[in-house]
N, C-alpha and C positions, 0 to 999 in steps of 0.2 A: 505494499499500499503506500511507504514509503517514498518506491523509485516512480511513481504515478507520476507525478508533476512534473519530479528535472525531466521526464523522457517527452513529455509530451512540450516544452520548451527547447527540446533539443527539436524535435518534428519541426516544431515553428521556425528555429534557427534555420534548420537545414534547407527548408521549401524557402524561406524568404531569401536565400543566397542564391538559389537555383534560380530563382526567378529574378535575380539581379545578374546573373552570368548571362543568362538569354538575354535580356534587357541592354546590356552592354554589346551587342551587334550593333555595326552601324549601317543602316537603313537607307543610304542617299538612293540618288538614281544617276543615270547616266546624263550627258548633257542632252539637253532637245528634250526629255521627258521628266515625268512627275509620275513618279512608280504608286503613289498617294491615290490618284484622282483617275483609277481609270472609268471608263464607261462601260459597264456591266450587261451582256447580253445572255439571258439562261436559254439551254437549249433543251429539248424535247426529249423525253425518258429514252427513246429510242436510239440515243447519241450518248447516254450517260458511260460508258469505256471509251467516249473521244482517247484519241489519240496519234492525229495526225490531222494538221490544217494548211491547207492555204487561200490565199485569196484570191477568187476569181477574177480573170480578167474584166468582167463588166462592174468590179469594185463594189457588186451591191450582193452578194452571194460568198459565200465560203464554200468551198470542198472539203470534205472532212471524211476519216476511214475512225471506225472502230476496230476496236483489237483483236474482234474474233470473228465478224462476221462474211469477211469479204467482200464487203459491199463499199462504194463511192455511196457519201450522201453529199445533196446540194442545198446548205443550210440558208434560210433567210430568215435573218435573226429577227425580224419584226411581224415573220407570220406564225399563225396559229395551227395553218394547215399541217398535216406527216410530210416532213423531209421527204423527197420522191429520190428512189437510190437504184443503183443500179451495178449487178453482181459481176466481179470480175474471175471470183476463184470461190472454190470452196473455204470454207469457213479455216482460221488459222488464228496466230499470234502475230497480226499486222499492228505495225508500229509508227509511220509515218508515212508521208506521202511529199511527191516532188515535182514540179512543172517545168518542164523546158524551154516553154515557149511555143514548144512542136507535139510532145510527149508527155503523157500522166506515166509516173513511176510509183510503185508503192512497193513499200520497206519490208518484209518479214523478221522477226527477229533474230534469225539465225543467219540473218545475211542476204537469203534471197530476195534478188528486184525482180518485181513485175511491172512490164510491160503494158498499158491497159489500152486496147485497142474499142475505139469505136464508143468511147464514153460520153454518156447523154445519149446514146440512143437503144432501138430495141436490141442489138446484134452487140451487145458488150461483150470483149473477152479478153484474155490475155496469154501472153507470153513469159515465161518465168528462165530467171538465169542465176545460176547457184554461185554462192560466194568459194572459191576456189580453194581457199587454204585451207589446210586442218588443224584441227585443236576446237576447245571450247571457246566459241566465242559469243556474245550477246549486244544486239545493236536495237537502237533507238532513235536515233535521229538520220534523216538523208535528206540532202538539198542538193540543189542544182547550182553550179560553178560555171558560168560562160564563159571564162577566160579557158579554162581544161577544157569544156564541151563534156562535163564529167558529171554524174551525179556522186557525190560525195557520204559517205556513211560513216558517222563516228562509232567508237566501242561504247557500249556501256560497262561490259564486263568480258574482256579478252585476255587470255592466258600470259599474253607478252606482257601485260603491262603490270602486272602483281608485285614483279619484283623492279620495275624499272622507274616508277613513279609517273608513269605517263599515263595518256588518252589515247590510240593509236586510230588514226583516220585510213580511210580506203576507198580508192575513186573508179568509178565502172565508168568507161569509158562510152560515149553514147555514138562516136562514131564508129565504132568497131562491134560495140556489143560485148565488150570483155571488161573482166576486171583487171586492172594492172598489179603484179603481183606485191609491190613493194609499196609501203606506206605513202600516202601522200605527206601527210604530217604526225610529229606526235606533239599534244599536248604537255605540257610542264605543270605537276599536278604543284608543287611546291611554291613555283611562281603565283596561282591559282590564291590559292592558301594564304599567301601572303598578300597580296593584294584586297582578297574577302577578311581578312584579321580573323580567321579561323582555323583551327586544327582541320587537316585533312588528307585522307590515307590513301582515299580514291574519289576519283573526278567520274562520274558516272552522268554523261549528255541523254536528255530525253528527246530535244528537240533542237534545231539550228536552220537557221537561216540568214541571207547576205543582204546587209542595207542597201537599198537600191541609191540611198544618196552619198553615203559614207562609206561605200564600199570595202566594209568591214562583216566579218563574220559575228553576228548573235547567237550565243548557246544557252538554250537553259538547261539544268539538270534538277529533276522534281526530289527525288533521294538525298540530293546535295541544300535547297533550297537559295541555289547561287544564279544566275545572271551573267554569264563571261562572256567580255569582248576579243575577238583576235583580231590580225591582218590575216589577208586572206591564204596566208604559208604558215597560218596557226602560231602564231609569236602571239603568246597573252599579252593584252593591254591595260584590261581592266578588268572588275568582278567586283559585283553587287550580293549583296546578302537581298532575300527575298523574303517577305512576310508571311509567314503560315496563314493568317488569316484573309491574305489576297489571292496568294500562290499556293493552297492547300496540296494539288499537284499538277504542276505544270508541264503538259505532253507535247503541246504545239507549239511554234512560231509562223508568223508569217508578215508581212509586211506590205502597205500598197505603195505605188510610185512616188509618194511625196513622202516616207518615211514614217507616216502613220503605223504601228507596231499592236498587232494582238497576238494575243496570246490564251490559250485553252487550258483550261483545268478539267480534269478528267473526276467524273464523279465518285465519290466514296461514298460517305454518310451523307454528304447532300447532294444535290442538282450538280450537273458539268455547267460551264459557265465558258463564255467565251470576255477576255478584257481586251478593249481598244485603249490605247496609250497614243491620242496626238502627238506629232512631233513640231517642235518649234525649231528651224534650222539656226545651226548657232551663229 
């Protein structure tokens, strides 16, 4: 009985310290954005597992995938009607979608890429291309790099990264329709940790896209609650902590031509959503 009060005090002390540690994170924003003031769009229950987005060229709709149905969704964030869908493959763990200006490419978690044919028509189909390298790898990020004419995919969990303190990216050449055997770049995890001001053993990206104005790569990492900015060769330049209250599970990122940024949160305990951040040029 005599120990009860000290134990309660200790628990309160530890709880306060834990809160203080979390609160010490720096939640800044990249220049041109305010990450605290998004426009929030809720998405329908059918897209609860939203895992990748691309702003449609008409800038009125968002093309999205979920991570299990093998379907592409066309999202009108202002509409109450069910989203039209086009099935391109059987069910599987699909993680991101990229648009080359001509082709729609969908990434599976094992590194397989699907070239989607006839999207938005009644004859939608796909051709798949296997990731050629052996070993255990998991991917969630894919984006198109026009300078390389390639879809670049970034490891979330790859064997070669575990002891090197890196996060590896590979490229799929849209001219030859084959993967390059050598990595296109490796992200430096220590550099990310230093810029973010947080301890970081691994960096696990969940989506990436090239900023159309800045010509830099923006990468979101749901597991790490981070937004990381690099040059197009993978050199880390900036890193920002993301608030869990606004970014509970960021799994998709895309840009409008003027730099407006869209980040999607996969649904968990709450409904999935898409956040819009207006861009104000430097």
